[in-house]
N, C-alpha and C positions, 0 to 999 in steps of 0.2 A: 504494500500500500504506500503510495506517495504521500508524504506528509508536508503540509504547508502551514504557514503561520509563524508565530514568534513566541519566545519565552524571555522573561527578564533574567538578568544575571543572577545566577544561583538556583535557577529553576530548570536548568538543562535536563536533569534526570526525568522530569515529567515528559519531555519530548521523547526520550528514549522509551519510556514505558508505553506511550501512545503508539509508537512505531511497533512495539512488540505485541500489542493487543491483537488477538486473533479475530480481526474483522474481515472475514473471508468473502462476504457479500455486502453490497450496499456501502454506506459510508458513515462517518461519525464526526462530531465536533466536540471539543472540550475546552473550557475556559475557566479562569479563576481570577478572583480579586483578593488582594490582601491589603488591609488598611485603606480601602477605598480606591486602590490603584490596580489596574489590570496587569497581572503578571504572567498569565498564560492565555494564549489564543491559538488553538490548533484545529486543523481539519484535514480530512483525507478520505480516500475511497471514491466511490461512484455515487452520483445522485440517481441516475438511471443507467441501465446497461450502456456502456461506452461513453457516458457523459460524466466528466469529473465533478466532484464536489468542490464548489468554489467558496470564496470567502462569504458571499451573501446567500448561499444555499440555505433553504429552510426545510424542515421536516416536521412530521406530525409527532407531537410530544407525548401522545397517549396520556396515561394518568398523571404525568407531571403537570398536565393542565390543571388538575385539581388544586394545586398550590396557588395558581394564578386566580382561580375562582375564589379560593379562601381569602386571598388578599383583598378582593372586592368586598367581601363581607366584613373583613377587618377594617377597611376604610370607613364603611358605613357605621360600624360599631364605634369606632374612634370618634366619629362626628356626633354621636348620640342619636343617630337615625335608625339604628338596629340594635335592639336589646337581645342579647343572646339567651337570656333567661325568660323572655316573653314567649307566649304561645305563638305558633306560626299564624294562627287566625287573626292576631292583631294586625297583620299586614296583608293577609290573604284569607279573608273570611270563608270563602268557599272550601277551603281545605278542611274545615271542621266537620267532617262527615265520615261515615263508614269506619268508625273506630279510631280516627286520627285526631279527635278533638283536643286531646291533652298534649299533642306533640309540641315540643319547645324548639326554638331555633337552635339551641344547644344540641338537641337530638339530631337535627339535620347535619350539623357540622361534625359530629362524632360518629356517624354511621350507626346510630342507634334508633333512628326514626322508624325503621321497619318497612318503609315504602320503597321496595327494591325495583319495582317497575309498575306501570299501570296495567290494568286488565286488558287482555287481548291486544298487545302492541301491533300484531300483524294486520289489524284492521285499519291502521293508520300508516305504519312504517313498513319499509322493506329494505333489503340489503343492496338495492340499486340507488339508494340515497333519497328516495321519495318520502315526504312527510316530515323529515327531520327539521325543517325550517318553519313548521307550522306551530309556533310557540303558544299561540292561544289555545289550539286544540290539545296540544300536549298538556298544558296546564289544566284544562277542563277535565281531561281523562284522569290525570293524577289526583285531582281533588275528589273525584268520584270513586276512586279505588281504595280497597281496604289494605291495611299494612299486613306484612307477613308475621308480625308479632306486636304485642302491646308496646307502643313507643316508649323508649327509654329503658326497657327491661332486658334487652339482648343487644348483641353487637354483630354486625356483618357488613362486609364491604359493599357499599352502594355504588357499583362500578359505573353505571350511567346516571342513575337517578339523582345522586347528589348534585350533579350539574343542572339537571332540570329544576330541582328544588331551589337551588341558589339563583338560577336564572329568574324564576318567578318572583322570589323575594326582592331581587334587585329591580326588576321591572315595576313591582308594586310600589316600591319606595321612591324610585327616581324617575320612572316613566321611560327609562332607556333599557335596551337589552344589556345583558352583562358584557357582551362584546363591545358595544358602544361605550359603556361606562369604563371598561378597562382601557380602551383606546384613549379616552379623554383624561382619565385620572391617573393612569400609570404609564402607558406607552408613550404618550406625547411628551410629558415633562421629562421622562428619563430617556427619550429618544430611542425607544426600543423598536426593533423590526420584528414585532411579535403580534399575533392576531388570534382572537377567538371569533372565528368567522372570517375566512381569508379572502380578500379581494382578488379579482382575476389577475391583476398585474403581479401580485406577489405569488400567485399560484404558478406562474411561469418559472419561478426559481425553486420550485419544491422538488425534493427527493421523494422517491417512492419507498414505502415500507416493503421489506422482503421477509419471508419466513425464516425462522431459525433452522438449525440443523435437525434432521429427522432423529427422533429419540431412539435409543437402543431398546432391546427386547425387555430388559428389566424395567426401564422407565415406562414403556408402554403398558406393562403388566400393572405397575403401581397406579397408573392413571386410569385404568378401566373403570373403577368405581366413580371417579370424577366425571368421566364421559357419560356414564349412566345417569348421574345426577343432572348433567347439563341438558339432557334430552327429556327429562321428566318435568312437565310444567308445574308440578306441585312443589318442587324443591326451591329453596332460596337461591341455590346456585344457578338454576335455570332462569329464575326471575331476574336475578342481578345481571345475567348475561343477555337479557332481552331475547329470550327464546321465542322465535317466530319463524314460520315457514320451514320448520324442521331443523333450525340451526341457531346458534348464538353468535355473538360478534367474534368470538375466538375462532370460529370456523370461516370467517368472512374477512380476511385481512385486506383483500382488494377493495372492500367498502371504503376504507380510509384513504385510498388513493384516488377516489372519484372526485372530479371537480365539484359535483353537487354536494357531496359530503363535506369537502373542505370549505365550501361557501357557507354552509350551515354553522350555527353556533352550537358546538358540543362542549359545554364548559367542564365536562368530566374527562374528556379524552381527545379533543380535537384541535387544540391550539397548534399554530404553526410558528416555529421558533428555531433557534439553534443554541449551541453552548454559550456563545458570547452574550446573547440576550438574556438567557436564563441566569447566567452568572451576574449580570448587571442588576437585574431586578432583585436578586437575593443579596447583592452587595448593599443595596439600599437598606434591607432589613438587618444585615450584619453591622451596618454603620448606625443603627439606632433609628431608622426610619427616614433618613434623608441621604441624598447623594448629589454631589455637584451643585449644592445650593437649592435643591428641590426636596421639600419635605412631603412625604406621602402619608406616613402614619407616625404616631408618637411612640416613644420608647415603652410607655406603659402598655400600649396595645400589643406590642411585640411580646412582652412578658406574659400578658393574658393569653394570647392566641397560641403561643408555643408550649405552654405548660400542659402536661398530660391531663386529659379531661375524661377519658373513658377507657375501660379495660374489661376484657372478658374473652371467653372462648368463642371464636368466630362461628357464625352460622353459615358463612360463605367462604369458599376458596381455600381448601376444599371443605365441604360441609362437615364431614365426620373423620377427617384425618386419613392417613395412608391405609388403603384397603378397607376403609370403614371400620377398622379395629382400634386404632390409636385415637386418643382424644384430639379433637380439633385444636389447632394452635391458639395460643393466647394472642390477642390483638390489643394494641394500645393506640389511641389517637389523641392528638391535641385538637384544637378547634379548627378543623379543616386541614391541618398539617400532620405530617408524620415525623418520626424521629426514632432513634434508638433508645432514648429516654433513660440513659444511664446503664443500659444493658452491659454486663461485664463479659459475656460470652461473645467471642469473635465469630464471623466477620462483622465489623461495624460498618454498615452501609453509609452512615452519615459522618464518618470520620471519628477521630479519637476524643473529641470534646463531647462530653455527655449531654450537653444542653443544645447541641446543633439540631436544626429542624428544617423541614422543607417538604418535598414530595417525590416519591419514586414513580417511574413509569415503565411500561413493558420494554424489554430490551436492555434493562439495566440503566435506563435514562434517569436522570436525577437533577433536581435543583435544590441546593441547600444553603443555609445561612448559619454561620457560627459567630454570634455576637461577642463571645468571650475572646476569641482569637482574631476577630474582625476579618473573617475569611468567608468567601462564597465560592460556589462551584456551579457550573452548568455543564451537563453532558447529554448529548442527543445522539441517537443511533437508529439506523433504519432496519437493521437486521435484528429481529426480536429474539435475542439470545438470552444468556444468563447475566448475572451481576458481576462476573469476575473482572471485566474491563473497568467498570466504574470504580469498583472497590480498589483495584490496583492503582488507578490514576489518583484517587483521593489519598491513598496511602503515600504515593510518591510525592504529591504536593505537600502534605504535612511534614514529610521528612525533610523538606527544604526550608521549613519555617522554624527559626530558632525557638526553642522551648516547647514545641509541640510534642516532641518525644516524651517529655516529662509528663504531659497530660495523659498520654496513652499508658505510661507505666503506672501512674497513680490510679487510673481507672481499672486496670487489670488487677 
């Protein structure tokens, strides 16, 4: 893979690790800020077959998008326009039906609301990109649908629906879509080339997602129960995956490469960005809410939104653990963000600082902020592989920062 870009003095090992990452298909970009200054900005590989990944290439961030949507909620909370402990019905009265009356905004942000999808999504949506931009109808159907569990009592990854829920809250409060709000309140002041709902001009610079390597025999065996769950509409896993027309989003990778999909606002999985832009938005959070003279949020809101806020054995992903025999994994969420939250067992996906936060995305993609070390990272990748590349890159970055090794040793 041909590597382009630059690193500041002392960060040369990061370039070497980027070159060694096994990105056999597609391309990737990695960037980092330290103390408000960009120290790494690298890219390489192919955007599409035979077309090189360029400096301004964008790609679909998948669930890393959720961190950007959380930031929109954080801004409104910081301004006193969104109370995280208020019922959703304060802002969206129609939501208070079918067993969802007691749902709090906090439940939405922590994947405990239980509204994994609306009833019969295939009546409105398909995997050809139709219906995904009908935000009024999506909101109407969500409001009328029952939750998979009593809100606030269980936890499970709301893979798509957290985006729809935050979309409607932002629309009800501001009158703007979440994509328009993000553009005005975040992207424009920070000069980001990042979109929730990507215009045609930017789509011409987009890289296509490509599938990961075929799993081996053991991996296929272990995944059989998950596949069964995905195709049973009664299960939380199938609902979270938007099971319709016989398949979920994980079976329809090409859906994310469609112009119609990219144009729609998918606040949970559809942002178009790259490592440089992700690192910049998280640099703002790592610097206490302001960057280059532009304040986006307060330090107090960062402390509120990055703190662990919910914990439990997940109902989703996979629902019942390996082969349905082991307990489902424990999941912890902040208010819309993810983190290692002081976990001592490696690998640390969010680096050695226990308080780092951000959001992961398929393919090992990540955006993170470390306010203690004043570090931020953005990594995007189009081959939806594992987390080894991003973990190695983050480790190499911190190894170049004086004092970071001590943080890792103390945490272990």
